[in-house]
Each structure stands twice: as C-alpha cells, then as structure tokens.
C-alpha positions in Angstrom: -42.7 59.0 -65.0 -40.0 59.2 -62.3 -42.6 59.6 -59.7 -44.5 56.5 -60.9 -41.4 54.5 -61.1 -40.3 55.6 -57.5 -43.8 54.8 -56.2 -44.0 51.4 -57.8 -40.4 50.6 -56.5 -41.5 51.5 -53.0 -44.6 49.2 -53.2 -42.7 46.3 -54.5 -40.1 46.8 -51.8 -42.6 46.8 -49.0 -44.2 43.7 -50.3 -41.3 41.6 -51.4 -38.8 42.2 -48.7 -38.9 39.3 -46.1 -36.2 40.7 -43.9 -37.2 44.3 -43.7 -34.9 46.3 -41.4 -36.6 49.8 -41.1 -34.3 52.8 -41.8 -34.7 55.8 -39.5 -35.7 58.9 -41.4 -35.8 61.8 -38.7 -37.1 61.7 -35.2 -39.6 59.0 -34.3 -39.9 58.1 -37.9 -38.9 55.0 -39.9 -39.2 53.5 -43.4 -40.3 50.1 -44.3 -38.1 50.1 -47.2 -34.6 48.4 -46.9 -32.4 49.7 -49.8 -30.0 46.8 -48.9 -32.5 44.5 -50.7 -32.2 46.6 -54.0 -30.6 45.0 -56.9 -27.1 46.8 -57.5 -26.5 48.1 -60.9 -30.0 47.4 -62.1 -31.8 50.4 -63.4 -35.5 50.5 -62.6 -36.6 51.3 -66.2 -34.8 48.1 -67.3 -36.2 45.6 -64.6 -38.2 47.3 -62.0 -38.7 44.1 -60.1 -35.1 43.1 -59.8 -34.0 46.8 -59.1 -36.1 46.8 -56.1 -35.6 43.2 -55.0 -32.5 41.9 -56.6 -30.3 41.4 -53.6 -33.0 39.9 -51.5 -33.7 37.5 -54.4 -30.1 36.5 -54.6 -29.6 35.5 -50.9 -33.0 34.2 -50.0 -34.0 30.5 -50.8 -37.7 29.4 -50.9 -38.1 26.9 -48.0 -38.5 23.2 -49.1 -42.1 22.9 -47.6 -43.3 26.1 -49.4 -44.3 27.1 -52.9 -43.3 30.7 -52.5 -41.8 33.1 -49.8 -41.9 36.6 -48.9 -42.7 39.1 -46.0 -46.2 37.8 -45.6 -45.2 34.2 -45.5 -42.5 35.1 -43.0 -45.1 36.9 -40.8 -47.4 33.9 -41.0 -44.5 31.6 -39.8 -43.7 33.8 -36.9 -47.3 34.1 -35.9 -47.9 30.3 -35.9 -44.7 29.8 -34.0 -45.8 32.4 -31.4 -49.4 31.0 -31.2 -47.9 27.4 -30.7 -46.1 28.7 -27.6 -49.1 30.3 -26.1 -51.2 26.9 -26.7 -48.5 24.6 -25.5 -48.2 26.8 -22.3 -51.8 26.7 -21.7 -51.9 23.0 -22.0 -48.8 22.4 -19.7 -50.5 23.3 -16.7 -54.0 23.5 -14.8 -56.1 26.6 -15.9 -59.0 28.4 -14.2 -62.2 26.4 -15.0 -64.2 28.2 -17.6 -61.3 30.5 -18.6 -60.2 31.0 -22.3 -56.9 29.5 -21.3 -58.8 26.3 -20.1 -60.8 26.0 -23.2 -57.8 26.3 -25.5 -55.8 23.8 -23.4 -58.7 21.3 -23.6 -59.3 21.7 -27.4 -55.4 21.2 -27.9 -55.2 18.1 -25.6 -58.1 16.6 -27.4 -56.7 17.3 -30.8 -53.5 15.8 -29.9 -54.8 12.5 -28.3 -54.3 10.5 -31.5 -55.3 7.2 -29.8 -58.8 8.5 -28.7 -59.3 9.9 -32.1 -58.5 6.8 -34.0 -60.9 5.0 -31.6 -63.6 7.3 -32.2 -63.1 7.4 -36.0 -66.0 9.5 -37.7 -68.6 8.3 -35.1 -68.8 11.9 -33.8 -70.2 12.9 -37.2 -73.0 10.4 -37.4 -75.5 12.8 -36.4 -74.3 15.3 -39.1 -74.3 12.7 -41.7 -77.9 11.7 -40.7 -78.9 15.2 -41.1 -77.7 15.2 -44.4 -79.1 11.8 -45.4 -82.6 13.1 -44.2 -82.7 15.9 -46.9 -85.5 14.9 -49.4 -85.9 18.1 -51.4 -84.2 21.0 -52.8 -86.3 23.2 -50.5 -84.4 21.6 -47.5 -80.9 22.4 -48.9 -80.7 26.1 -47.8 -81.5 25.2 -44.3 -78.9 22.5 -44.4 -76.4 24.9 -45.8 -76.9 27.4 -43.1 -76.5 24.7 -40.5 -73.0 23.5 -42.1 -71.8 27.1 -42.5 -72.3 27.6 -38.7 -70.1 24.6 -38.2 -67.3 25.8 -40.4 -68.2 23.4 -43.3 -67.4 24.7 -46.9 -70.9 24.7 -48.9 -71.4 25.9 -52.6 -72.7 29.2 -51.3 -71.2 31.0 -48.5 -71.7 34.2 -46.6 -69.2 36.9 -46.0 -69.4 40.1 -43.9 -67.2 43.0 -44.9 -67.1 46.8 -45.0 -69.4 48.2 -47.7 -67.3 49.2 -50.7 -69.5 52.2 -51.3 -69.8 53.3 -47.6 -66.9 52.2 -45.3 -68.8 53.3 -42.2 -71.2 50.2 -42.6 -70.8 46.7 -43.0 -72.6 44.6 -45.7 -73.2 41.0 -46.3 -72.3 39.1 -49.5 -72.7 35.6 -50.7 -69.9 34.0 -52.8 -69.3 30.8 -54.3 -67.4 28.2 -52.3 -66.7 24.6 -51.9 -65.5 24.0 -55.5 -62.1 23.0 -56.2 -62.3 23.7 -60.0 -63.0 27.3 -61.2 -66.6 27.3 -62.6 -69.6 25.0 -63.6 -68.2 24.2 -67.1 -65.4 22.2 -65.5 -68.0 20.0 -63.8 -70.7 19.8 -66.6 -69.6 20.7 -70.0 -69.7 17.6 -72.1 -66.5 17.8 -74.4 -63.3 15.9 -74.4 -61.3 18.5 -72.7 -63.5 18.8 -69.7 -64.2 15.2 -69.4 -60.3 14.6 -69.3 -59.9 17.3 -66.5 -62.7 15.8 -64.4 -61.2 12.3 -64.6 -57.7 13.8 -63.6 -59.4 15.9 -60.8 -61.2 12.8 -59.4 -58.1 10.8 -59.3 -56.1 13.7 -57.6 -58.9 14.2 -55.1 -59.0 10.4 -54.3 -55.0 10.5 -53.9 -55.3 13.6 -51.5 -58.0 12.3 -49.4 -56.2 9.0 -48.8 
C-alpha cells in the first residue's frame, strides 16, 4: 500500500505541477517532482491529491481566459508564444523564395490582412460549396468526405493513423466519429422531450457561437 501511495503521488506531482523545478538526485540526474508543491501537514492517505499538490493549488490562480490550468496548459502557452516569435520574425523581412520561412511569412501576412479577407468574404470557398451542392446520391458522399478530410474539414467519419496497439513496430489506420458536437446519435434523433429540449438549446447555442 505504501508503494502504491508513493507511486500515485509521484504521478500526480508530475502532471499537476505547473512550475516544476527539477531537484538534483545524484550526478547528471534530476527529478521532475517538486516537493515544494506538496501540501504541508496533509497525509496522503487522507487526501492524496492535496498532499501532492496542496501548496501549488494555494498559490496558483487559473487565468481568466482559461477553464483549467496545469503543466500541460503552461507548456502549450509557452510553445504558442515561441511559435509567435518565429512566425513574426519570418514575416518581418524578405525570405528566400520557395523557402519554408517564405511560405510561413506569406500565410501569416495573408491571414493578418483583414481588409482583404473582408473584401473576399466566402468567395474563395465557392468551388467547395459547388462540390457539396453537386452531390446527388449517398454513393457520392464517401468521395466528398475524403476530399474534405484532405482540406482539414471535419466530417462525420475521419481517418487516424497511429501505432498499432498490438504491435508498436507498425502503424495502423483507424476511423473514428467526428464532426458532431453532441455525444451520439440519440441526441440528434431520439424523439422524446428530453432530447428535443437539448436539440433546441444546442441549435440556439450553435447560432450564438457562429454569430
């Protein structure tokens, strides 16, 4: 039991500590666990989560623009800030034609040109809308979905490539449900008062978000 508690405490400490300061443990070694984040006076068998994270929870405030905060959120924020520096630097001066830096700069500049985007509206998507409108039968839907997936558009059935769970030396392809905002088909199709109410509220929410 003691080993189990210590193992769980270590796992929680690694995942929940947003300001990890590695502690040296011998030559060339470091621990990702920061004991300064532990809750003082709290026994693991009474409250394991606060025993491991109590001090961090007391001094850490969730940013106003986030629903949660932790080590992975902090890493994501840092990565975004660093990518922003790289992109803005690429866009700040001329790049070698055809280079990755030039492509990045061009995409960023076009994205930031709000006046041009407002003028264009959805016109650049006319060809895609026409392709969708041209579908006349169910048999044509798989080809359309394949085309949209290549463009990065969410469709009801999406492919995913990952390491085979039974043989990690190989990759395997899977299909998964995508493109739905509610959990499953019952939320869309079940004909009772509960789901009708949910659909009405979801439609109102979607309209608000899209506006």
